[in-house]
Phi, psi and omega in degrees: 000140186303317183294325179291320177296316180298319179298318179295319180295319179297316180296322179291314181298316183277348183055039191286124171264115185263129178231150175213141182273341182214115182298341182286351179293351179259012181257144173066201181267129181225163168247109177271122179239137190220163170288157190232111182230350188205156174292346178279349190307306186293325180292323181290318177297313179303314182290338182276348181281150172302153186307314183298317180287324181299324181290342179243030181237133185238110173293141177262124185220162182284122181297321184296334179270312190278355174261004177271121175087147184293327182292315179296317180295321178300316182297313186277340182263327189237346181251297178254114180294106191245141176265103184272127183253130177278112182270351187256334183230067181279126178233169178299325180287324182250035179300121182305324180296321179291320179298317180291321178297319178300320179296320178295317179298327179283000176096016180260139168279159180239151170242119183230160181233098188297340178292332178086335179214161183282144177278143179273335185244006179089349178284147183278122180279178178293145180277138174281164187292347187306319181296322179294314178301319180294320179293322179296319181287335185228063187296339182272353182271122179298143176255123184247113177288140179229126179254122176257128182236130174083000179290336178294338177272335179284316177217079183290162179301132180096351179252155180241346180250123182285150176246115183300123177213171176278143178218174177223149176232114183244121178266122180272187178280150183294151176223169179211167178288131178274141181305130178064018179287126178301147183303315183296324178292318179297314182295323177294317180296320179294317179296318179296328180297326177283316181302323181291342179272348183297141181303332183263007182296145178287000000 
């Protein structure tokens, strides 16, 4: 199957060492949220999932970028089933939060990047409010932090050709929104959950 071959190629290219603190993070419907350093990020997380979960997992990506060019369209339409979000013409009918919620209700897990844009130096930037809004709308869906390490060197921002190197993908323990938790506290806690998974974390 094309997607299985693609997953194997991505793992080889990224040299991804996959780690997880809790095997149950691969069960049911989840929201995987990760730091963002490379265009390979969503493909590497997707490829690191067990086959059963991978088939029901939808990376969330920017429509304006991934619909440019035949190679990108091939990847998102026929290899990795991707939920493309229009960042330029947001309407009540096409509200990205509703589109993502609909995907969760349909039984799909999501891969999201709360920073909203890729980091140039590998450091984790501040999280935008989207993850909090998604958690509020879907309080029963577990949130799984994912730390990506070294992908910024394999395909850094501004580059189009990957350089094969070793990287790591670490899945943390699930977390959820606490009742009446302020948005800023939740976003800080979510960001810290990823930082604590970094190989160089104290």
